[in-house]
All heavy atoms as TSV, in Angstrom:
chain	resi	resn	atom	element	x	y	z
A	1	LYS	N	N	-11.606	-3.471	-8.321
A	1	LYS	CA	C	-13.024	-3.428	-8.020
A	1	LYS	C	C	-13.562	-4.834	-7.784
A	1	LYS	O	O	-14.441	-5.018	-6.956
A	1	LYS	CB	C	-13.781	-2.733	-9.139
A	1	LYS	CG	C	-13.530	-1.248	-9.212
A	1	LYS	CD	C	-14.332	-0.598	-10.307
A	1	LYS	CE	C	-14.051	0.893	-10.337
A	1	LYS	NZ	N	-14.868	1.568	-11.332
A	2	LEU	N	N	-13.048	-5.808	-8.525
A	2	LEU	CA	C	-13.522	-7.180	-8.353
A	2	LEU	C	C	-13.165	-7.725	-6.977
A	2	LEU	O	O	-13.972	-8.406	-6.351
A	2	LEU	CB	C	-12.939	-8.079	-9.448
A	2	LEU	CG	C	-13.413	-7.771	-10.859
A	2	LEU	CD1	C	-12.600	-8.559	-11.876
A	2	LEU	CD2	C	-14.888	-8.065	-11.009
A	3	VAL	N	N	-11.971	-7.430	-6.507
A	3	VAL	CA	C	-11.564	-7.874	-5.173
A	3	VAL	C	C	-12.411	-7.170	-4.113
A	3	VAL	O	O	-12.857	-7.800	-3.157
A	3	VAL	CB	C	-10.057	-7.644	-4.948
A	3	VAL	CG1	C	-9.661	-7.888	-3.501
A	3	VAL	CG2	C	-9.241	-8.547	-5.874
A	4	ALA	N	N	-12.654	-5.891	-4.283
A	4	ALA	CA	C	-13.485	-5.144	-3.334
A	4	ALA	C	C	-14.896	-5.731	-3.256
A	4	ALA	O	O	-15.495	-5.757	-2.177
A	4	ALA	CB	C	-13.542	-3.673	-3.721
A	5	ARG	N	N	-15.392	-6.223	-4.387
A	5	ARG	CA	C	-16.729	-6.843	-4.424
A	5	ARG	C	C	-16.687	-8.309	-4.008
A	5	ARG	O	O	-17.711	-8.976	-3.974
A	5	ARG	CB	C	-17.317	-6.748	-5.828
A	5	ARG	CG	C	-17.731	-5.373	-6.213
A	5	ARG	CD	C	-18.599	-5.361	-7.467
A	5	ARG	NE	N	-18.124	-6.239	-8.512
A	5	ARG	CZ	C	-17.891	-5.867	-9.769
A	5	ARG	NH1	N	-18.108	-4.619	-10.133
A	5	ARG	NH2	N	-17.480	-6.727	-10.660
A	6	ARG	N	N	-15.476	-8.800	-3.750
A	6	ARG	CA	C	-15.258	-10.203	-3.363
A	6	ARG	C	C	-15.687	-11.169	-4.470
A	6	ARG	O	O	-16.141	-12.278	-4.206
A	6	ARG	CB	C	-15.944	-10.500	-2.040
A	6	ARG	CG	C	-15.482	-9.565	-0.923
A	6	ARG	CD	C	-16.234	-9.777	0.353
A	6	ARG	NE	N	-15.875	-11.021	0.992
A	6	ARG	CZ	C	-14.932	-11.175	1.916
A	6	ARG	NH1	N	-14.242	-10.130	2.304
A	6	ARG	NH2	N	-14.696	-12.339	2.460
A	7	ASP	N	N	-15.534	-10.735	-5.695
A	7	ASP	CA	C	-15.828	-11.568	-6.858
A	7	ASP	C	C	-14.546	-12.314	-7.223
A	7	ASP	O	O	-13.850	-11.988	-8.188
A	7	ASP	CB	C	-16.303	-10.690	-8.023
A	7	ASP	CG	C	-16.806	-11.503	-9.201
A	7	ASP	OD1	O	-16.615	-12.745	-9.209
A	7	ASP	OD2	O	-17.384	-10.903	-10.119
A	8	TRP	N	N	-14.219	-13.298	-6.392
A	8	TRP	CA	C	-12.930	-13.987	-6.498
A	8	TRP	C	C	-12.750	-14.697	-7.822
A	8	TRP	O	O	-11.665	-14.658	-8.399
A	8	TRP	CB	C	-12.764	-14.965	-5.337
A	8	TRP	CG	C	-12.988	-14.359	-4.001
A	8	TRP	CD1	C	-13.897	-14.755	-3.064
A	8	TRP	CD2	C	-12.306	-13.235	-3.428
A	8	TRP	NE1	N	-13.824	-13.939	-1.950
A	8	TRP	CE2	C	-12.857	-13.010	-2.151
A	8	TRP	CE3	C	-11.296	-12.389	-3.868
A	8	TRP	CZ2	C	-12.424	-11.984	-1.309
A	8	TRP	CZ3	C	-10.865	-11.365	-3.037
A	8	TRP	CH2	C	-11.424	-11.176	-1.782
A	9	ALA	N	N	-13.770	-15.340	-8.310
A	9	ALA	CA	C	-13.662	-16.099	-9.563
A	9	ALA	C	C	-13.285	-15.182	-10.726
A	9	ALA	O	O	-12.396	-15.491	-11.514
A	9	ALA	CB	C	-14.953	-16.840	-9.855
A	10	GLU	N	N	-13.963	-14.062	-10.833
A	10	GLU	CA	C	-13.683	-13.134	-11.928
A	10	GLU	C	C	-12.313	-12.471	-11.741
A	10	GLU	O	O	-11.587	-12.252	-12.713
A	10	GLU	CB	C	-14.785	-12.077	-12.023
A	10	GLU	CG	C	-14.731	-11.251	-13.279
A	10	GLU	CD	C	-14.990	-12.036	-14.557
A	10	GLU	OE1	O	-15.607	-13.120	-14.507
A	10	GLU	OE2	O	-14.565	-11.564	-15.625
A	11	ALA	N	N	-11.944	-12.168	-10.497
A	11	ALA	CA	C	-10.642	-11.557	-10.224
A	11	ALA	C	C	-9.506	-12.498	-10.619
A	11	ALA	O	O	-8.508	-12.062	-11.200
A	11	ALA	CB	C	-10.537	-11.170	-8.757
A	12	VAL	N	N	-9.660	-13.779	-10.338
A	12	VAL	CA	C	-8.642	-14.754	-10.743
A	12	VAL	C	C	-8.619	-14.881	-12.256
A	12	VAL	O	O	-7.560	-14.969	-12.868
A	12	VAL	CB	C	-8.899	-16.127	-10.071
A	12	VAL	CG1	C	-8.055	-17.218	-10.712
A	12	VAL	CG2	C	-8.611	-16.039	-8.579
A	13	LYS	N	N	-9.791	-14.868	-12.849
A	13	LYS	CA	C	-9.911	-15.024	-14.297
A	13	LYS	C	C	-9.130	-13.949	-15.051
A	13	LYS	O	O	-8.471	-14.240	-16.048
A	13	LYS	CB	C	-11.392	-14.977	-14.682
A	13	LYS	CG	C	-11.698	-15.314	-16.102
A	13	LYS	CD	C	-13.211	-15.331	-16.285
A	13	LYS	CE	C	-13.606	-15.576	-17.704
A	13	LYS	NZ	N	-15.063	-15.565	-17.862
A	14	ILE	N	N	-9.201	-12.702	-14.596
A	14	ILE	CA	C	-8.515	-11.628	-15.310
A	14	ILE	C	C	-7.187	-11.209	-14.668
A	14	ILE	O	O	-6.457	-10.411	-15.238
A	14	ILE	CB	C	-9.411	-10.385	-15.455
A	14	ILE	CG1	C	-9.670	-9.735	-14.114
A	14	ILE	CG2	C	-10.687	-10.704	-16.185
A	14	ILE	CD1	C	-10.086	-8.303	-14.246
A	15	GLY	N	N	-6.888	-11.765	-13.494
A	15	GLY	CA	C	-5.687	-11.369	-12.768
A	15	GLY	C	C	-4.400	-11.558	-13.538
A	15	GLY	O	O	-3.525	-10.689	-13.552
A	16	ASP	N	N	-4.249	-12.681	-14.189
A	16	ASP	CA	C	-3.031	-12.956	-14.950
A	16	ASP	C	C	-2.863	-11.949	-16.084
A	16	ASP	O	O	-1.759	-11.463	-16.336
A	16	ASP	CB	C	-3.057	-14.386	-15.486
A	16	ASP	CG	C	-1.696	-14.873	-15.911
A	16	ASP	OD1	O	-0.715	-14.601	-15.179
A	16	ASP	OD2	O	-1.594	-15.517	-16.961
A	17	SER	N	N	-3.948	-11.611	-16.738
A	17	SER	CA	C	-3.896	-10.613	-17.811
A	17	SER	C	C	-3.540	-9.237	-17.263
A	17	SER	O	O	-2.818	-8.471	-17.914
A	17	SER	CB	C	-5.244	-10.530	-18.529
A	17	SER	OG	O	-5.541	-11.758	-19.136
A	18	ALA	N	N	-4.018	-8.923	-16.084
A	18	ALA	CA	C	-3.712	-7.624	-15.475
A	18	ALA	C	C	-2.219	-7.475	-15.219
A	18	ALA	O	O	-1.679	-6.375	-15.301
A	18	ALA	CB	C	-4.495	-7.463	-14.180
A	19	LEU	N	N	-1.558	-8.578	-14.940
A	19	LEU	CA	C	-0.112	-8.518	-14.712
A	19	LEU	C	C	0.646	-8.099	-15.970
A	19	LEU	O	O	1.694	-7.471	-15.877
A	19	LEU	CB	C	0.409	-9.862	-14.212
A	19	LEU	CG	C	-0.010	-10.229	-12.801
A	19	LEU	CD1	C	0.431	-11.646	-12.476
A	19	LEU	CD2	C	0.545	-9.249	-11.788
A	20	TYR	N	N	0.129	-8.446	-17.126
A	20	TYR	CA	C	0.780	-8.029	-18.375
A	20	TYR	C	C	0.686	-6.523	-18.576
A	20	TYR	O	O	1.546	-5.921	-19.203
A	20	TYR	CB	C	0.169	-8.752	-19.577
A	20	TYR	CG	C	0.604	-10.174	-19.678
A	20	TYR	CD1	C	-0.230	-11.215	-19.287
A	20	TYR	CD2	C	1.875	-10.499	-20.143
A	20	TYR	CE1	C	0.180	-12.529	-19.360
A	20	TYR	CE2	C	2.296	-11.815	-20.224
A	20	TYR	CZ	C	1.442	-12.823	-19.826
A	20	TYR	OH	O	1.856	-14.125	-19.892
A	21	VAL	N	N	-0.341	-5.907	-18.025
A	21	VAL	CA	C	-0.511	-4.462	-18.131
A	21	VAL	C	C	0.448	-3.742	-17.190
A	21	VAL	O	O	1.001	-2.708	-17.531
A	21	VAL	CB	C	-1.975	-4.064	-17.822
A	21	VAL	CG1	C	-2.134	-2.553	-17.790
A	21	VAL	CG2	C	-2.910	-4.691	-18.835
A	22	ASP	N	N	0.646	-4.306	-15.987
A	22	ASP	CA	C	1.494	-3.656	-14.976
A	22	ASP	C	C	2.281	-4.713	-14.212
A	22	ASP	O	O	2.036	-4.953	-13.035
A	22	ASP	CB	C	0.621	-2.829	-14.030
A	22	ASP	CG	C	1.428	-1.954	-13.093
A	22	ASP	OD1	O	2.649	-1.810	-13.310
A	22	ASP	OD2	O	0.844	-1.404	-12.147
A	23	VAL	N	N	3.257	-5.308	-14.874
A	23	VAL	CA	C	4.014	-6.413	-14.286
A	23	VAL	C	C	4.813	-5.992	-13.053
A	23	VAL	O	O	5.099	-6.804	-12.188
A	23	VAL	CB	C	4.918	-7.085	-15.346
A	23	VAL	CG1	C	6.096	-6.195	-15.703
A	23	VAL	CG2	C	5.388	-8.450	-14.862
A	24	HIS	N	N	5.145	-4.722	-12.946
A	24	HIS	CA	C	5.914	-4.236	-11.804
A	24	HIS	C	C	5.030	-3.591	-10.740
A	24	HIS	O	O	5.541	-2.962	-9.820
A	24	HIS	CB	C	6.976	-3.234	-12.260
A	24	HIS	CG	C	7.981	-3.843	-13.187
A	24	HIS	ND1	N	8.915	-4.757	-12.773
A	24	HIS	CD2	C	8.188	-3.682	-14.509
A	24	HIS	CE1	C	9.656	-5.122	-13.796
A	24	HIS	NE2	N	9.228	-4.486	-14.872
A	25	GLY	N	N	3.739	-3.761	-10.865
A	25	GLY	CA	C	2.805	-3.139	-9.925
A	25	GLY	C	C	2.533	-4.018	-8.717
A	25	GLY	O	O	1.906	-5.072	-8.829
A	26	ALA	N	N	2.989	-3.569	-7.568
A	26	ALA	CA	C	2.802	-4.335	-6.335
A	26	ALA	C	C	1.325	-4.539	-6.016
A	26	ALA	O	O	0.927	-5.605	-5.536
A	26	ALA	CB	C	3.494	-3.619	-5.179
A	27	GLU	N	N	0.523	-3.525	-6.303
A	27	GLU	CA	C	-0.901	-3.639	-5.982
A	27	GLU	C	C	-1.579	-4.722	-6.825
A	27	GLU	O	O	-2.411	-5.487	-6.312
A	27	GLU	CB	C	-1.600	-2.295	-6.171
A	27	GLU	CG	C	-3.013	-2.311	-5.654
A	27	GLU	CD	C	-3.641	-0.924	-5.596
A	27	GLU	OE1	O	-3.071	0.035	-6.146
A	27	GLU	OE2	O	-4.714	-0.832	-4.995
A	28	ILE	N	N	-1.219	-4.819	-8.085
A	28	ILE	CA	C	-1.796	-5.861	-8.947
A	28	ILE	C	C	-1.421	-7.249	-8.426
A	28	ILE	O	O	-2.274	-8.132	-8.315
A	28	ILE	CB	C	-1.320	-5.695	-10.419
A	28	ILE	CG1	C	-1.797	-4.371	-10.994
A	28	ILE	CG2	C	-1.774	-6.874	-11.279
A	28	ILE	CD1	C	-3.288	-4.259	-11.137
A	29	HIS	N	N	-0.142	-7.444	-8.105
A	29	HIS	CA	C	0.296	-8.737	-7.566
A	29	HIS	C	C	-0.452	-9.069	-6.270
A	29	HIS	O	O	-0.863	-10.215	-6.058
A	29	HIS	CB	C	1.802	-8.718	-7.291
A	29	HIS	CG	C	2.641	-8.820	-8.510
A	29	HIS	ND1	N	2.813	-9.996	-9.213
A	29	HIS	CD2	C	3.385	-7.885	-9.153
A	29	HIS	CE1	C	3.625	-9.782	-10.235
A	29	HIS	NE2	N	3.980	-8.504	-10.226
A	30	THR	N	N	-0.630	-8.060	-5.419
A	30	THR	CA	C	-1.292	-8.286	-4.138
A	30	THR	C	C	-2.769	-8.633	-4.330
A	30	THR	O	O	-3.265	-9.591	-3.725
A	30	THR	CB	C	-1.152	-7.042	-3.240
A	30	THR	OG1	O	0.241	-6.782	-3.046
A	30	THR	CG2	C	-1.812	-7.258	-1.890
A	31	LEU	N	N	-3.453	-7.884	-5.152
A	31	LEU	CA	C	-4.876	-8.150	-5.383
A	31	LEU	C	C	-5.083	-9.520	-6.021
A	31	LEU	O	O	-5.989	-10.271	-5.633
A	31	LEU	CB	C	-5.480	-7.051	-6.259
A	31	LEU	CG	C	-5.566	-5.673	-5.615
A	31	LEU	CD1	C	-5.946	-4.623	-6.658
A	31	LEU	CD2	C	-6.545	-5.672	-4.459
A	32	TYR	N	N	-4.241	-9.844	-6.985
A	32	TYR	CA	C	-4.324	-11.166	-7.624
A	32	TYR	C	C	-4.036	-12.255	-6.595
A	32	TYR	O	O	-4.722	-13.280	-6.547
A	32	TYR	CB	C	-3.346	-11.212	-8.799
A	32	TYR	CG	C	-3.405	-12.449	-9.648
A	32	TYR	CD1	C	-4.593	-13.089	-9.945
A	32	TYR	CD2	C	-2.240	-12.981	-10.189
A	32	TYR	CE1	C	-4.633	-14.222	-10.748
A	32	TYR	CE2	C	-2.261	-14.100	-10.998
A	32	TYR	CZ	C	-3.451	-14.726	-11.271
A	32	TYR	OH	O	-3.481	-15.846	-12.065
A	33	GLY	N	N	-3.046	-12.010	-5.745
A	33	GLY	CA	C	-2.726	-12.968	-4.685
A	33	GLY	C	C	-3.879	-13.176	-3.726
A	33	GLY	O	O	-4.166	-14.310	-3.320
A	34	GLU	N	N	-4.553	-12.101	-3.367
A	34	GLU	CA	C	-5.724	-12.213	-2.487
A	34	GLU	C	C	-6.808	-13.079	-3.135
A	34	GLU	O	O	-7.394	-13.943	-2.485
A	34	GLU	CB	C	-6.297	-10.838	-2.176
A	34	GLU	CG	C	-5.477	-10.028	-1.220
A	34	GLU	CD	C	-6.091	-8.670	-0.955
A	34	GLU	OE1	O	-7.316	-8.576	-0.744
A	34	GLU	OE2	O	-5.331	-7.690	-0.961
A	35	ALA	N	N	-7.074	-12.823	-4.394
A	35	ALA	CA	C	-8.104	-13.584	-5.099
A	35	ALA	C	C	-7.718	-15.058	-5.206
A	35	ALA	O	O	-8.554	-15.942	-4.988
A	35	ALA	CB	C	-8.334	-12.990	-6.488
A	36	LEU	N	N	-6.459	-15.320	-5.528
A	36	LEU	CA	C	-5.990	-16.707	-5.610
A	36	LEU	C	C	-6.140	-17.412	-4.267
A	36	LEU	O	O	-6.587	-18.565	-4.200
A	36	LEU	CB	C	-4.528	-16.750	-6.064
A	36	LEU	CG	C	-4.279	-16.395	-7.519
A	36	LEU	CD1	C	-2.796	-16.110	-7.748
A	36	LEU	CD2	C	-4.751	-17.518	-8.437
A	37	PHE	N	N	-5.776	-16.717	-3.201
A	37	PHE	CA	C	-5.900	-17.295	-1.861
A	37	PHE	C	C	-7.353	-17.648	-1.550
A	37	PHE	O	O	-7.646	-18.740	-1.063
A	37	PHE	CB	C	-5.352	-16.324	-0.818
A	37	PHE	CG	C	-5.461	-16.845	0.573
A	37	PHE	CD1	C	-4.523	-17.733	1.061
A	37	PHE	CD2	C	-6.514	-16.470	1.383
A	37	PHE	CE1	C	-4.637	-18.243	2.350
A	37	PHE	CE2	C	-6.638	-16.963	2.670
A	37	PHE	CZ	C	-5.690	-17.860	3.160
A	38	GLU	N	N	-8.247	-16.720	-1.845
A	38	GLU	CA	C	-9.660	-16.950	-1.565
A	38	GLU	C	C	-10.231	-18.103	-2.396
A	38	GLU	O	O	-11.186	-18.750	-1.973
A	38	GLU	CB	C	-10.475	-15.676	-1.795
A	38	GLU	CG	C	-10.174	-14.577	-0.802
A	38	GLU	CD	C	-10.579	-14.931	0.624
A	38	GLU	OE1	O	-11.485	-15.753	0.832
A	38	GLU	OE2	O	-9.977	-14.349	1.551
A	39	LYS	N	N	-9.655	-18.349	-3.557
A	39	LYS	CA	C	-10.102	-19.471	-4.399
A	39	LYS	C	C	-9.386	-20.775	-4.029
A	39	LYS	O	O	-9.642	-21.812	-4.608
A	39	LYS	CB	C	-9.860	-19.157	-5.879
A	39	LYS	CG	C	-10.758	-18.074	-6.440
A	39	LYS	CD	C	-12.214	-18.494	-6.474
A	39	LYS	CE	C	-12.425	-19.550	-7.536
A	39	LYS	NZ	N	-13.776	-20.094	-7.554
A	40	GLY	N	N	-8.453	-20.711	-3.072
A	40	GLY	CA	C	-7.798	-21.924	-2.594
A	40	GLY	C	C	-6.477	-22.254	-3.247
A	40	GLY	O	O	-5.888	-23.300	-2.963
A	41	ASP	N	N	-5.970	-21.398	-4.117
A	41	ASP	CA	C	-4.689	-21.645	-4.784
A	41	ASP	C	C	-3.577	-20.975	-3.968
A	41	ASP	O	O	-3.035	-19.937	-4.336
A	41	ASP	CB	C	-4.719	-21.114	-6.213
A	41	ASP	CG	C	-3.597	-21.688	-7.060
A	41	ASP	OD1	O	-2.611	-22.190	-6.480
A	41	ASP	OD2	O	-3.714	-21.638	-8.290
A	42	VAL	N	N	-3.231	-21.610	-2.856
A	42	VAL	CA	C	-2.320	-21.026	-1.881
A	42	VAL	C	C	-0.912	-20.837	-2.444
A	42	VAL	O	O	-0.278	-19.810	-2.177
A	42	VAL	CB	C	-2.293	-21.892	-0.602
A	42	VAL	CG1	C	-1.295	-21.352	0.412
A	42	VAL	CG2	C	-3.687	-21.962	0.004
A	43	ASP	N	N	-0.415	-21.781	-3.208
A	43	ASP	CA	C	0.946	-21.668	-3.746
A	43	ASP	C	C	1.088	-20.463	-4.675
A	43	ASP	O	O	2.046	-19.696	-4.570
A	43	ASP	CB	C	1.368	-22.940	-4.472
A	43	ASP	CG	C	1.575	-24.114	-3.523
A	43	ASP	OD1	O	1.861	-23.854	-2.325
A	43	ASP	OD2	O	1.447	-25.265	-3.953
A	44	LYS	N	N	0.147	-20.297	-5.583
A	44	LYS	CA	C	0.197	-19.145	-6.488
A	44	LYS	C	C	-0.025	-17.841	-5.732
A	44	LYS	O	O	0.586	-16.825	-6.044
A	44	LYS	CB	C	-0.842	-19.280	-7.611
A	44	LYS	CG	C	-0.447	-20.258	-8.686
A	44	LYS	CD	C	-1.463	-20.242	-9.808
A	44	LYS	CE	C	-1.118	-21.241	-10.890
A	44	LYS	NZ	N	-2.115	-21.241	-11.967
A	45	ALA	N	N	-0.883	-17.867	-4.735
A	45	ALA	CA	C	-1.132	-16.676	-3.923
A	45	ALA	C	C	0.146	-16.239	-3.221
A	45	ALA	O	O	0.475	-15.047	-3.189
A	45	ALA	CB	C	-2.229	-16.947	-2.905
A	46	LYS	N	N	0.866	-17.190	-2.676
A	46	LYS	CA	C	2.134	-16.893	-2.000
A	46	LYS	C	C	3.129	-16.295	-2.986
A	46	LYS	O	O	3.817	-15.319	-2.680
A	46	LYS	CB	C	2.694	-18.152	-1.359
A	46	LYS	CG	C	3.957	-17.928	-0.599
A	46	LYS	CD	C	4.461	-19.209	0.041
A	46	LYS	CE	C	5.804	-18.959	0.704
A	46	LYS	NZ	N	6.394	-20.161	1.244
A	47	PHE	N	N	3.216	-16.869	-4.174
A	47	PHE	CA	C	4.127	-16.355	-5.196
A	47	PHE	C	C	3.801	-14.905	-5.530
A	47	PHE	O	O	4.701	-14.063	-5.640
A	47	PHE	CB	C	4.045	-17.225	-6.460
A	47	PHE	CG	C	4.883	-16.703	-7.588
A	47	PHE	CD1	C	6.236	-16.987	-7.649
A	47	PHE	CD2	C	4.321	-15.921	-8.581
A	47	PHE	CE1	C	7.020	-16.487	-8.686
A	47	PHE	CE2	C	5.085	-15.419	-9.619
A	47	PHE	CZ	C	6.445	-15.711	-9.678
A	48	GLU	N	N	2.520	-14.599	-5.709
A	48	GLU	CA	C	2.121	-13.236	-6.053
A	48	GLU	C	C	2.403	-12.266	-4.908
A	48	GLU	O	O	2.839	-11.138	-5.140
A	48	GLU	CB	C	0.651	-13.178	-6.446
A	48	GLU	CG	C	0.341	-13.880	-7.745
A	48	GLU	CD	C	1.141	-13.383	-8.941
A	48	GLU	OE1	O	1.509	-12.191	-8.987
A	48	GLU	OE2	O	1.409	-14.187	-9.836
A	49	ALA	N	N	2.179	-12.691	-3.675
A	49	ALA	CA	C	2.470	-11.834	-2.527
A	49	ALA	C	C	3.968	-11.559	-2.422
A	49	ALA	O	O	4.383	-10.426	-2.174
A	49	ALA	CB	C	1.955	-12.475	-1.252
A	50	GLU	N	N	4.772	-12.584	-2.633
A	50	GLU	CA	C	6.230	-12.396	-2.600
A	50	GLU	C	C	6.676	-11.485	-3.741
A	50	GLU	O	O	7.559	-10.647	-3.564
A	50	GLU	CB	C	6.942	-13.741	-2.675
A	50	GLU	CG	C	6.784	-14.555	-1.404
A	50	GLU	CD	C	7.321	-15.970	-1.522
A	50	GLU	OE1	O	7.525	-16.462	-2.663
A	50	GLU	OE2	O	7.513	-16.598	-0.463
A	51	SER	N	N	6.062	-11.634	-4.900
A	51	SER	CA	C	6.375	-10.766	-6.037
A	51	SER	C	C	6.035	-9.318	-5.720
A	51	SER	O	O	6.788	-8.406	-6.052
A	51	SER	CB	C	5.607	-11.218	-7.278
A	51	SER	OG	O	5.992	-12.514	-7.664
A	52	ALA	N	N	4.909	-9.102	-5.068
A	52	ALA	CA	C	4.493	-7.752	-4.699
A	52	ALA	C	C	5.529	-7.089	-3.799
A	52	ALA	O	O	5.858	-5.916	-3.964
A	52	ALA	CB	C	3.139	-7.786	-3.993
A	53	LEU	N	N	6.066	-7.857	-2.868
A	53	LEU	CA	C	7.033	-7.299	-1.923
A	53	LEU	C	C	8.365	-6.950	-2.582
A	53	LEU	O	O	9.155	-6.196	-2.009
A	53	LEU	CB	C	7.235	-8.268	-0.754
A	53	LEU	CG	C	6.004	-8.444	0.131
A	53	LEU	CD1	C	6.230	-9.563	1.138
A	53	LEU	CD2	C	5.647	-7.147	0.834
A	54	LEU	N	N	8.603	-7.471	-3.767
A	54	LEU	CA	C	9.840	-7.156	-4.502
A	54	LEU	C	C	9.698	-5.925	-5.393
A	54	LEU	O	O	10.697	-5.404	-5.896
A	54	LEU	CB	C	10.260	-8.350	-5.355
A	54	LEU	CG	C	10.685	-9.599	-4.586
A	54	LEU	CD1	C	10.911	-10.762	-5.557
A	54	LEU	CD2	C	11.921	-9.336	-3.750
A	55	CYS	N	N	8.469	-5.467	-5.597
A	55	CYS	CA	C	8.220	-4.318	-6.479
A	55	CYS	C	C	8.616	-3.009	-5.795
A	55	CYS	O	O	8.516	-2.878	-4.580
A	55	CYS	CB	C	6.744	-4.254	-6.859
A	55	CYS	SG	S	6.192	-5.634	-7.867
A	56	GLU	N	N	9.064	-2.098	-6.618
A	56	GLU	CA	C	9.407	-0.757	-6.120
A	56	GLU	C	C	8.763	0.281	-7.008
A	56	GLU	O	O	8.729	0.100	-8.219
A	56	GLU	CB	C	10.917	-0.569	-6.109
A	56	GLU	CG	C	11.615	-1.448	-5.107
A	56	GLU	CD	C	13.111	-1.193	-5.062
A	56	GLU	OE1	O	13.583	-0.206	-5.651
A	56	GLU	OE2	O	13.798	-2.002	-4.454
A	57	PRO	N	N	8.274	1.369	-6.486
A	57	PRO	CA	C	8.154	1.660	-5.055
A	57	PRO	C	C	7.029	0.834	-4.438
A	57	PRO	O	O	6.063	0.472	-5.116
A	57	PRO	CB	C	7.813	3.143	-5.014
A	57	PRO	CG	C	7.101	3.397	-6.300
A	57	PRO	CD	C	7.719	2.442	-7.300
A	58	LEU	N	N	7.167	0.550	-3.175
A	58	LEU	CA	C	6.199	-0.279	-2.456
A	58	LEU	C	C	5.547	0.553	-1.357
A	58	LEU	O	O	6.221	0.999	-0.433
A	58	LEU	CB	C	6.891	-1.502	-1.862
A	58	LEU	CG	C	6.031	-2.508	-1.116
A	58	LEU	CD1	C	4.952	-3.087	-2.031
A	58	LEU	CD2	C	6.895	-3.622	-0.552
A	59	LYS	N	N	4.256	0.778	-1.500
A	59	LYS	CA	C	3.518	1.543	-0.489
A	59	LYS	C	C	3.270	0.661	0.736
A	59	LYS	O	O	3.080	-0.545	0.607
A	59	LYS	CB	C	2.189	2.027	-1.049
A	59	LYS	CG	C	2.332	3.009	-2.188
A	59	LYS	CD	C	0.979	3.422	-2.710
A	59	LYS	CE	C	1.124	4.353	-3.898
A	59	LYS	NZ	N	-0.180	4.700	-4.467
A	60	ALA	N	N	3.260	1.276	1.894
A	60	ALA	CA	C	3.095	0.546	3.151
A	60	ALA	C	C	1.793	-0.245	3.196
A	60	ALA	O	O	1.773	-1.393	3.654
A	60	ALA	CB	C	3.183	1.505	4.331
A	61	ASN	N	N	0.703	0.336	2.705
A	61	ASN	CA	C	-0.589	-0.367	2.768
A	61	ASN	C	C	-0.601	-1.589	1.849
A	61	ASN	O	O	-1.200	-2.603	2.162
A	61	ASN	CB	C	-1.758	0.569	2.468
A	61	ASN	CG	C	-1.744	1.112	1.060
A	61	ASN	OD1	O	-0.685	1.322	0.469
A	61	ASN	ND2	N	-2.915	1.377	0.525
A	62	VAL	N	N	0.082	-1.506	0.721
A	62	VAL	CA	C	0.161	-2.647	-0.194
A	62	VAL	C	C	1.051	-3.733	0.412
A	62	VAL	O	O	0.727	-4.919	0.361
A	62	VAL	CB	C	0.670	-2.220	-1.590
A	62	VAL	CG1	C	0.848	-3.419	-2.493
A	62	VAL	CG2	C	-0.300	-1.223	-2.208
A	63	ALA	N	N	2.161	-3.324	1.007
A	63	ALA	CA	C	3.054	-4.280	1.664
A	63	ALA	C	C	2.328	-5.006	2.785
A	63	ALA	O	O	2.487	-6.222	2.957
A	63	ALA	CB	C	4.291	-3.566	2.195
A	64	SER	N	N	1.527	-4.276	3.512
A	64	SER	CA	C	0.757	-4.877	4.600
A	64	SER	C	C	-0.211	-5.920	4.085
A	64	SER	O	O	-0.302	-7.028	4.631
A	64	SER	CB	C	-0.004	-3.779	5.346
A	64	SER	OG	O	-0.817	-4.315	6.338
A	65	ARG	N	N	-0.921	-5.606	3.006
A	65	ARG	CA	C	-1.868	-6.560	2.419
A	65	ARG	C	C	-1.150	-7.785	1.859
A	65	ARG	O	O	-1.634	-8.910	1.979
A	65	ARG	CB	C	-2.702	-5.899	1.336
A	65	ARG	CG	C	-3.703	-4.909	1.910
A	65	ARG	CD	C	-4.486	-4.214	0.851
A	65	ARG	NE	N	-5.482	-5.135	0.282
A	65	ARG	CZ	C	-6.417	-4.769	-0.551
A	65	ARG	NH1	N	-6.518	-3.507	-0.921
A	65	ARG	NH2	N	-7.279	-5.645	-1.014
A	66	ALA	N	N	0.012	-7.565	1.243
A	66	ALA	CA	C	0.795	-8.689	0.702
A	66	ALA	C	C	1.243	-9.601	1.841
A	66	ALA	O	O	1.210	-10.833	1.706
A	66	ALA	CB	C	1.988	-8.178	-0.079
A	67	ASN	N	N	1.645	-9.020	2.955
A	67	ASN	CA	C	2.055	-9.835	4.103
A	67	ASN	C	C	0.902	-10.612	4.687
A	67	ASN	O	O	1.092	-11.734	5.189
A	67	ASN	CB	C	2.727	-8.953	5.164
A	67	ASN	CG	C	4.165	-8.695	4.830
A	67	ASN	OD1	O	4.946	-9.613	4.625
A	67	ASN	ND2	N	4.539	-7.431	4.757
A	68	VAL	N	N	-0.300	-10.073	4.621
A	68	VAL	CA	C	-1.481	-10.805	5.096
A	68	VAL	C	C	-1.693	-12.039	4.221
A	68	VAL	O	O	-1.999	-13.118	4.720
A	68	VAL	CB	C	-2.729	-9.900	5.112
A	68	VAL	CG1	C	-3.999	-10.722	5.322
A	68	VAL	CG2	C	-2.596	-8.851	6.188
A	69	VAL	N	N	-1.511	-11.885	2.918
A	69	VAL	CA	C	-1.653	-13.036	2.010
A	69	VAL	C	C	-0.617	-14.110	2.351
A	69	VAL	O	O	-0.920	-15.300	2.379
A	69	VAL	CB	C	-1.532	-12.613	0.533
A	69	VAL	CG1	C	-1.527	-13.827	-0.378
A	69	VAL	CG2	C	-2.661	-11.679	0.160
A	70	LEU	N	N	0.609	-13.670	2.626
A	70	LEU	CA	C	1.656	-14.636	3.002
A	70	LEU	C	C	1.288	-15.342	4.284
A	70	LEU	O	O	1.546	-16.514	4.461
A	70	LEU	CB	C	3.006	-13.939	3.155
A	70	LEU	CG	C	3.688	-13.551	1.865
A	70	LEU	CD1	C	4.950	-12.753	2.159
A	70	LEU	CD2	C	4.040	-14.772	1.042
């Protein structure tokens, strides 16, 4: 919801914690990566997008968003 509202600061703030809840969730990695990118942390954003692409199962729409971050 934070990413949808474009609340990048708050999304980055809680993004790392969200990964502990669902470390294998491609969508979490992708959303966190988007927020990091928007806040200017390109290296971490790339890492999260690459992590998302390694998760299984990987939905096409999530893979597409992760590739946009890359």
